[in-house]
LUMTOR-170877 format. One record per residue: residue in three letters; z, x, y of N, C-alpha, C in turn. Coordinates in steps of 0.1 Angstrom, whole numbers, plus 5000, padded with zeros to 4 digits. Example, Ala and Ser with C-alpha at 12.3 -4.5 7.8 and 13.67 -1.06 7.14 Angstrom:
<recs>
ALA507851324943507851234955507851324967 SER507151284978507151374989507951295000 
</recs>
This chain:
<recs>
MET899364332021899664472023898864522035 LYS899464592045898864642057898264772054 PRO897064802060896564942058897365042065 PRO897265172061898065282067897765292082 VAL898765322089898665322104898465472108 ARG897465492117897265622123897865622137 TRP898565722140899065732154899165882158 THR899265902171899366042176900866082176 ALA901166202171902466252171902966272185 PRO904266232188904866262201904766412205 ALA904466442217904266572221905466662220 PHE906666602221907866682221908266732207 LEU907566692197907766742183907166882181 ALA906166912189905667052188906067122201 VAL906367252199906867332211905867422216 PRO905167392227904167482233904767602239 ILE904267722236904767842243903567912250 LEU903767932263902667992271902968142274 ALA902068222271902168372274902168392289 ALA903068482293903268502308902068582314 CYS901668682307900668772313899368792306 SER899268742294898168772285897868652276 PRO896668632271896368522262897268522250 ALA897568402246898468392234897768452222 PRO898468542214897868602203897668512191 TYR898368402191898168302180897968162186 ASP897168092180896967952184898167872179 ILE898567892166899667822160900567922152 VAL901867902153902767972144903567872137 LEU903567872123904467802115905667882112 GLN906767852117907967942118908967902107 GLY909367992099910467982090910267902078 GLY909067882073908867802061908967882049 ARG908967802037908967872024907567882020 VAL906968002021905568022019905268042004 VAL904467951999903967961985902467991987 ASP902168121985900868171990899668141981 GLY899868081969898768041961898568131949 THR899068251950898768351939899568341927 GLY900668251927901568241916902868311919 SER902968371931904268441935905268331939 PRO906568351937907568261941907568241956 PRO908068131961908168111976908968221983 VAL908568261995909368352003909368292017 VAL910568312024910668262038909868352047 ALA908968302054908068382063907468292073 ASP906868352084906168282094904668302091 VAL903868202095902368212093901768182107 GLY900968282111900268272124898768242122 VAL898168152130896768112129896068142142 ARG894868202141894068232153892668202150 ASN891968132158890468102156890168052142 GLY891067962137890767902124891067982112 LEU891668102114891968192103893468222103 VAL893968262091895368312090895268452096 ALA896168472107896068592114897368672113 GLY898368622107899668692105900568622095 VAL901168702086902168642077903368742077 GLY904568682079905768772079906668732090 ASP907368822096908268792107907468792120 LEU907268672125906568652138907468602148 SER908768622147909768562156909568602170 ASN908968722173908768762186907368732192 ALA906568662183905168632187905168512197 THR904068512205903768402214902568322208 ALA902568192211901468112205901267992214 GLY900167932212899867802219900867692214 THR901067692201902067602195902867662185 ILE904167652185905067692175905667572168 LEU905567562155906167452148907267512139 ASP908467462141909567502132909467422119 VAL909167502108908967442095910067482085 THR911267522091912367562082912667452072 GLY912867502059913167412048911967342042 LEU910767362048909567302043908767412036 TYR907767362027906967452020905567462027 VAL905067592028903767612034902867672023 ALA901767602020900867642010899467642014 PRO898567702007897167682011896767542008 GLY895767492016895267352014894767341999 PHE895067221993894667201979893167181978 ILE892667221966891267211963891067111951 ASP890367001952890166911941888866941935 THR888966991922887767041915886866931909 HIS887366811910886566701904886866571912 SER886066541922886266431931885066341931 HIS885266211931884266111933884266061948 SER884766141957884866091971883666111979 GLY882566171974881366191981880766071988 PRO880565961981879965841987880865791999 GLY882165791996883065742007883065822019 LEU883065952017883166052028881866032037 ALA880765992031879565972039879465842047 THR880565772047880665642055881565652067 GLU881265572077882065572089883465532086 GLU883665442077884965382073885865482067 LEU885365582059886165662051886065812053 SER885165852063884965992066886266062070 HIS887265982074888566042078889266112067 ALA889066062055889566112042891166112042 GLU891766012048893166012049893866002036 PRO893465922026894065932013894066072006 LEU893066152010892966282004893966382012 LEU893866372025894766452034896266432030 ALA896566302028897966272025898466332012 GLN897566382003897866451991897966601993 GLY897566642005897566792008896166852005 LEU895166772003893866822001893066862013 THR892466982013891567022024890167042019 THR889867052006888567072000888366991988 VAL887266921986886966841974885566881969 VAL885466891956884166921949883566791944 VAL882366761949881766631946880566641937 ASN880066531933878966511923879366561909 PRO880466521904880966561891880266471880 ASP880566501867880066421856878566411855 GLY877866501861876366501861875766401871 GLY876666351880876166241889875866301903 GLY875766201913875466241926873966241929 PRO873566251941872166251945871466381940 VAL870166371938869366491935869066571947 ASP868866511959868566571971869866611978 LEU870266731977871566771983871466801998 VAL870266832003870066842017870366712024 GLU869766602018869966472024871466432023 GLN872066462011873466432010874366502020 ARG874066632023874766702033874666642046 ALA873466602050873266532063874066402064 ASP874066332053874866202053876366232055 LEU876866332048878266372049878666412063 GLU877766492069878066542082877866452094 GLU877166332091876866242102878066192109 GLU879066152102880266092108881366192110 GLY881166322106882266412106883066402093 LEU883766502090884466512077885966542079 GLY886866462073888266502073888566622065 VAL887866642054888066752045886766832043 ASN886866952037885767022034885166972021 VAL883866982019883166932007882267042001 VAL882467051988881567141980880667051971 GLN879367081971878467001963878167071950 LEU877866991940877367031927876066971924 VAL875167021916873966961911874266881899 GLY873966751899874266671887873166671877 HIS873466711865872466721854871966581851 GLY872866481850872466341847871466291857 SER871666321870870766271880869466341879 VAL869466471877868266551875867466501863 ARG868166481852867466431840866866291842 GLY867666201849867166071852865966071861 ARG865966161870864766171879863466211871 VAL863666291861862566341854862166261842 MET863266201835863066141822863566001821 ALA864065941833864665811833865765801822 SER865765701814866865681804866365711790 ASP865365791789864765821776865765901767 ASP865865851755866765911745865866011736 ARG865666131742864766231735864966361742 ALA864466461736864466601742863266601752 PRO863466681762862366701772861266781767 THR860066751772858966841769859066971777 ALA858267071774858367201781858167171796 ASP857167091800856967061814858166991820 GLU858766901813859866821819861066921821 LEU861267011811862367101813862167191825 ASP860867231827860567321838860867241851 GLU860467111851860767031863862267011866 MET863067001855864467001857864967131862 ARG864467241857864867371862864667381877 ALA863467331881863067341895864067261904 LEU864467141899865367061907866767121908 VAL867167181897868467261897868367371907 ARG867267451906867067561915867067511930 ALA866467401933866367351946867767311951 GLY868567251942869967221946870767351949 MET870667451940871367571943870967641956 GLU869667641958869167701971869667621983 ALA869967491981870467411992871967431994 GLY872567511986873967551988874967501978 ALA874467441967875367391957876167511950 TRP877267471945878167571939878167571924 GLY877267491918877167491904876467361899 LEU876567351885875967241878876967161871 SER876967031873877866941866877066861855 SER877766831844877166741834878166641830 GLY877566531824878366421819877766381806 THR877966461796877266441783877866321775 PHE878966271780879566141775878766021780 TYR878166031791877465921798875965931796 THR875265811797873865811798873365851812 PRO872265931814871365981803871766111798 GLY872866171803873266301799873566311784 SER874066201778874366201764873166221755 TYR871966201761870766211753870266361752 SER870966451759870566591759871166671748 GLU870466761743871066861734871666971742 ASN872667041736873267151744872367261748 SER871267271741870267381744869667351758 GLU869567221761869067181775869967221786 LEU871267201783872267241793872367391795 ILE872167461784872167611785871067661794 GLU869867601792868667641800868967611815 LEU869567501818869767461832870967541838 ALA871967571829873067651834872567801837 ARG871567841830871067981834870467981848 VAL869967871852869467871866870667871876 ALA871667791873872767791882873467931882 ALA873567991870874168121869873468231878 GLU872168211880871468311888872068311903 TYR872668201907873168191920874668201921 GLY875268251910876668261909877468131908 GLY876768021903877367891902878167881890 ILE878867771889879667731877879067621869 TYR879567591857879167481850880367401846 THR880467271850881567191848881167061841 SER881767031830881266921821882366821818 HIS881966691820882666581813882066581799 ILE882866641789882366671776881866551769 ARG881066581759880366471751881266381744 ASP882466421741883366341733884766391736 GLU885566301742886966331744887866271733 SER887266211724888066151713887366181700 ASN886966071692886166091680884965991680 TYR884365971692883265881693882065931685 THR881766061687880566121681880866251674 ILE880766361681880966491675882466531675 GLY883266461682884766491682885066581694 VAL886266571698886666641711886666791709 LEU886966851697886966991696885567051696 ALA884666981689883267031689882667011704 ALA883166911711882666891725883167011734 VAL884367051732884867171739884067291736 GLU883767301723882967421719881567421726 GLU881067301729879767301736879767361749 VAL880867341757881067401770881167561768 ILE881967591758882167741755880767801752 ASP879967731744878667781741877767801753 VAL877767701762876967711774877367841782 SER878667861783879167981789878668111782 ARG878768111769878468221761876968251762 GLN876068151761874668171761874068191775 SER874668141785874068151799874768251808 GLY875968291804876768381812877468321824 ILE877468191824878068111835879568091832 THR880368061843881768021842881667871838 GLY882367841827882367701822883767631824 VAL883667501827884967431830884867301822 VAL885867281813886067151807886867061817 THR886066971823886666901834887566781829 HIS888566741837889566641833889866641818 ILE890266761813890466781799891566681794 LYS891366631782892266531776891966511762 ALA892966451754892766401741892866251742 LEU891766181741891666041745891765951733 GLY892865881732893065781722893865821710 PRO894565731704895465761692894865841681 PRO893565821678892965901667892966051669 VAL893066101682893066241684894266291691 TRP895266211693896566261698897066371690 GLY897566481697898066591690897066711689 THR895766681694894766791693894766881705 ALA895566861714895566951726895767091723 ALA896667121713896967261709895767321703 ALA894967251696893767311690892767331701 MET892667251711891767271723892167401730 VAL893467421732893967541738893567661730 ASP893767651717893367761708891867801710 ARG891067701711889567731712889267791726 ILE889867741736889567801749890167941751 GLU891367961745891968091747891268191738 ALA890668151727889868241719888568281726 ALA887968181733886768211741887168311752 ARG888268291759888668381770888968521764 ALA889568531752889768661746888468731743 GLU887468651740886168701737885468761750 GLY886068731761885568771774884768671782 LEU884768551777884068441784884968381795 SER884268341805884968281817884968131815 VAL886068081809886167941805887467891811 TYR887467771817888667711823888667561820 ALA889667491826889767351825890367301838 ASP890167171841890967101851891466971845 GLN892466921852893166801846893866721857 TYR893866591856894666501865895966461857 PRO897066451865898366431859898766291855 TYR897966221848898266081844897966061829 LEU898565961823898265921809897165821808 ALA896565781818895465681818894265741824 SER893065711819891765761824891165641831 ALA889965661836889265551843887765581840 THR887065471838885565481836884965341837 GLY883765321832883165191832883465131818 LEU883464991818883664931805882564961795 SER881364971801880165001792880265141786 ALA880665241794880865371789881965381779 ALA882965301780884065311771883765241758 LEU882965141758882865061745881465061739 LEU880465081747879065071741878665191734 PRO877965181722877365301716876165341725 ARG875965471726874965521736873565481732 TRP873265471719871865431715871565291721 SER872565201723872265071728871965071743 GLN872265181750871965181764870665251768 ALA869965311758868765381761867665281767 GLY867065331777866065241784866565161795 GLY867865161797868465081808868964941805 SER869264871815869964741813869064631807 THR867764631810866864531804866764561789 ALA866564681785866464711771867764681764 PHE868864701771870164671764870264511762 ALA869864441772869964291771869064241760 GLU867964301758867064261747867664291733 ARG868364401732869064441720870164341717 VAL870964301727871964201725871464071721 ALA870264031725869663911722869163901707 ASP868964021701868564031687869764021678 PRO869863921670871163901662871564021654 GLU870564091647870964201639871464321647 THR870764341658871164451667872464421674 ASN872664291677873864251683875064281674 MET874864261661875964281652876264431652 ARG875264521652875564661652876264711665 ILE875864651676876564681688878064641688 ARG878264521683879664471682880464551673 GLU879964601662880664681652881064811659 ALA880164871666880564991674881564971684 MET881464851691882464821702883864801696 VAL883964741684885264731677885864871675 GLU885064961670885565091667885965161680 ASN885165151691885465211703886665161710 LEU886865021709888064961715889365021708 ALA889265041695890365091688890665241692 ARG889565311695889765451700890565451714 ARG890365341721890965331734892465271733 GLY892765241721894165191718894265041718 GLY893164961720893164821719893064751733 ALA892864621732892564541744893664541755 ASP894864561750896064561759896164701767 ARG895264791764895264921771894064931781 ILE893364821783892164821792892564731804 GLN892564791816892864721828891564721837 PHE891164611842889964611851890364651865 ARG889564741871889964791884888964741895 ARG887664721891886664681902885564601895 PHE885264481899884164411894883664311904 GLU882564351910881964271921881564131917 ALA881164121904880663991899881863891898 ASP883063941896884263851895885463921899 PRO885763941912886964011916888263961911 ALA888263831906889563771902890063841889 ILE889263911882889763981870890364121874 GLU890164171886890664301889892164311888 GLY892664421881894064441879894564371866 ARG893764301859894164231847893764311835 LEU894464281824894164341811893064261803 LEU892264331796891264271787891964181777 SER893164211772893864131762894263991769 ASP894764001781895163881788893963791791 LEU892863851795891663771798891163701785 ALA891163771774890663721761891563601757 THR892863621759893863511755893563381764 GLU893363411777893163301786891863221783 ARG890863291778889563231775889463191760 ASP890563211753890563181738889363241731 ALA889163371734887963441729888363581723 ASP887463631715887663761710887463861721 PRO888363971722888164061733886764131733 ILE886164141722884764201721883764111728 ASP883963971725883063881732883163881747 VAL884463891751884763891766884164021772 ALA884364131765883864261770882264251771 LEU881664201761880164201761879664111772 GLU880264001774879863911784879963981798 LEU881064051800881264121813880264231815 ILE879964301804878964411805877664351809 LEU877264241803875964181806875964131821 GLN877064111827877164071841877164191850 GLY877064301845877064421853878064531850 GLY879164481843880164571838881164611848 PRO882464581846883564631855883964771852 SER884564831862885164961860886564941855 ILE887165031847888365001840889365121842 VAL890565101840891565201837891965181822 SER892065301815892365301801893565381798 PHE894665321793895865391790895765451776 ASN895365581775894965631762895465771759 MET896365831767896765971764898265981760 SER898566091754899966111750900566221760 GLU901866201762902466291772902566441766 GLU902766451753902766581747901466661749 ASP900366591747899066651750898866681765 LEU899266591773899166611788899866741792 LEU901066761787901866871792901367001785 THR900866991773900367111766899167171775 LEU898367081779897167121787897467161801 MET898467091807898867111821899367251824 THR900067301814900867431817900067551813 ARG898767541810898067661807897667731820 GLU897667871820897367941832895867921837 TRP895067871828893667851832893267701835 THR894367621836894067481839894267451854 MET893267411861893267371875893667221876 THR893967181888894267041891893066971897 SER892866851893891866761898892366621899 SER891566541906891966401907891066301898 ASP889766341897888766241892888866111900 GLY889366121912889465991920888365981930 GLY888265871935887265841946887965831959 LEU887365761968887865731982887665581984 PRO888565501979888365361979888665301993 LEU888065191996888365112008889765062006 PHE890565062016891965022015892064872012 GLY892664842001892864701997891764641989 VAL890764721986889564671978889664711964 GLY889764621954889764651940891164701937 VAL891264751924892564801919892264941913 PRO891965041922891565171917892665241909 HIS892265341901893265431895894065491906 PRO895465501904896265561915895965701918 ARG895265771909894965911912894165931925 SER893465831929892665841942893565861953 TYR894865821952895765831963896865931960 GLY897065971947898266041945898266161935 ALA897066201930897066301919897866431922 PHE897566491934898166621937899666601941 ALA899966501948901366471951902166451938 ARG901566381929902266351916902566471908 LYS901566561908901866681900903066761905 ILE903166771918904266841924905566761924 GLY905466631928906666541929907266511915 VAL906466491905906966451892907166571883 PHE906066651882906166761871906766891876 VAL906966901889907667021895909066981899 PHE909166891909910466861915911266781906 GLN910766681899911566581891911766631877 ASP910666661870910866691855910966841853 ARG910566921862910667071861909867121849 VAL908667061847907867101836907167241839 MET906967261852906367391856906967431870 SER906767561873907267601886906367561898 LEU906967551910906167521921905067611923 GLU905267741922904267841924903067831914 ALA903467791902902367771892901567651895 ALA902167541899901467421903900567451915 VAL901067511925900267541937899067631934 ARG899367731925898167821921897067741914 SER897467641906896467551899895667471909 MET896167461921895467371931894767451942 THR894967591942894567671954893767791949 ALA894567901947893868031944893068021931 LEU893567951921892767941908891467871910 PRO891367751916890067691918889167771927 ALA889767831937888967921946888368031939 GLU889168101930888568201921887468161912 VAL887668041906886767991896885467951903 MET885567891915884367851923883667961930 GLY884368071931883868191939884068171954 MET885068101958885368091972886268201976 GLU885768301983886468421986887268411999 ASP886968302007887568292020888768192021 ARG889168142010890268042010890968031997 GLY892067951996892767941984894068021984 ARG894268111993895468191994895968192009 ILE897168222011897668242025897668402026 GLU896668442033896468592035895768612048 GLU896068722054895368742067893868752065 GLY893168692074891668692074891068572066 LEU891868502059891268382052891368262060 VAL890568162057890468032064891867972064 ALA892267912076893567852077893467702073 ASP893167682060893367552053894767562048 LEU895667482054897167492051897767362050 VAL898767342041899467222040900967252040 VAL901767182048903167192049903867062044 PHE904667082033905166962027906666982024 SER907366872022908766872020909166852006 ASP910466852003910966831990910766681985 TYR910366601994910166461992908666431990 PHE907866531987906466511984906266431972 LYS905666311973905566231961904366131962 ASP903866091950902865981950903565851950 ASN902965751957903465621958902565511952 ALA901365551949900365461943900765431928 THR900665311924900865271910899665201905 PHE899665171892898565111886898364961890 THR899464901894899364761899899264751914 GLU899864851921899764861936899265001940 PRO897965021938897465161940897165191955 HIS897065101963896665131977897865171986 GLN898465291982899565341989899365491990 LEU899465542003899265682005900465761999 SER900265891996901365981992902166012004 SER903366052002904266082013904766232011 GLY905166292022905866422022905066532028 VAL903766512032902966612039903366592054 VAL903966702059904466702073903366752083 HIS902666862079901566912087900466952077 LEU899166942082898066982074896967032083 PHE896367142080895367202089894167232081 VAL892967192086891667222080890967312090 GLY890767432085890167532094890967562106 GLY892267552105893167582117893367462126 GLU892667352124892767232132893667132125 ALA894667072132895566982127894966852123 ALA895066812110894566682106895766592104 ILE896966652101898266582100899166662108 LEU899866602118900866672126902066592127 ASN903266642123904466572123904366442116 SER903666442104903566332095902666222099 ALA901866252110900966152115899466202115 PHE898566122111897166162112896666182126 THR895966292128895466312142894066252145 GLY893366222134892066172135890966282136 ALA891366412134890466522135889466512123 ARG888266552126887266572116886766722116 ALA887666802110887466942110886767002098 GLY886566912088885966952075884466992077 GLN883967072067882567112067882067092053 VAL880767082051880067102038879967252036 LEU880667302026880667442024879467482016 VAL878767582020877567632013877767752006 LYS877367761993877567871985876868001990 
</recs>
């Protein structure tokens, strides 16, 4: 498979118009498109003018002059999409991936990084790394609770002392003062799983002082520990106790034991909103999740103290038996070994793309034995096919559900990543709007633009409105995801033009190579 080709669009596809006697009032005019402004209003045919990186006119601009006029008749013009849960931060900080082309091809102009409680503690350094090579998209930083806790307490399975909690507060405050937009947690993962909700409430109060949000990969998306409904309530309680906006990120009902609980999750969130709390969710439009094999199958107590402590527990016959018993239960929660696909494993790339069940059959071994052996070798990342379509659609169509990818920015052709890294936003529109008509185009676009901008507190983008930043995407009726679970390294198609801050990143379906993105500071 060849990597995507970048080329410069032929000049004749854009029509330059030069003013005769005065400077052109617009840099760009998008003429005759179906404007979906992000607010949830139906599309209207209108022109959009851009000047100095801002939207400078919306309506009938047929008599206007501009540096460039693009005829977008029959195409949709929308605000650039905002990914509220992205793992693309590390990739964007590299020379190889700073272009962000897999993100741009989905219509993305802004990504929110450091989700699940992860990312670096020093956001000033991260910002410098991100800006070094230039950015194809805008980046929003979060403070990761798990990283902060790990800095202060390593992998200790205990509550913090008063001094340690103060130290964590100070680190969250430093991140917020460095421009972070909120606090993320991953209470499903170590070391975040070792925290009580009271710890999160205290740290959320710090983020709330700066107008930040709290977004959480909840403690349990299935019935591992406290259950998915109680885990949703934890986010609600953080919002209630701290006054912060709370987001249940990549919301789902994971695994057959909890299929059908989406309606109850909706009831709890809507009750909280009726109470006056600011609670939302985001979601990616797939029936499969992705995580590490260790996170999916190991009991959290077995991971306390890190990899060395874990290996010692495995070496003890009695403890080994307890670990295996928990892994059997957790594999069942995931739907069995034939629902686990390996996506990346540096220790043995040959298993990438294969199922745990097939590998166990080939080795004539129990899937648990195979999984434990792989975990001891460092642990592969996996795709887990574990959701029901009914739950997916129930959660997708709520007015408070934003769109996210939970995807990264993989090197082309390396590993077998979840296709969401290449196609989440295109899939939501291509499949659930154009193909299946599960929701209207204006509702889907709102979930990707004005809604996340409102939740994050971004007052200058997310809508097509005069005076706002000209992050714009122009796409066709053929907007679709092409990435699959077996052939994921395929860009989405259908984006004709895309502008980041008024600068073309895609023009006439070709990447321009522009690095117009910025690290946005709260």
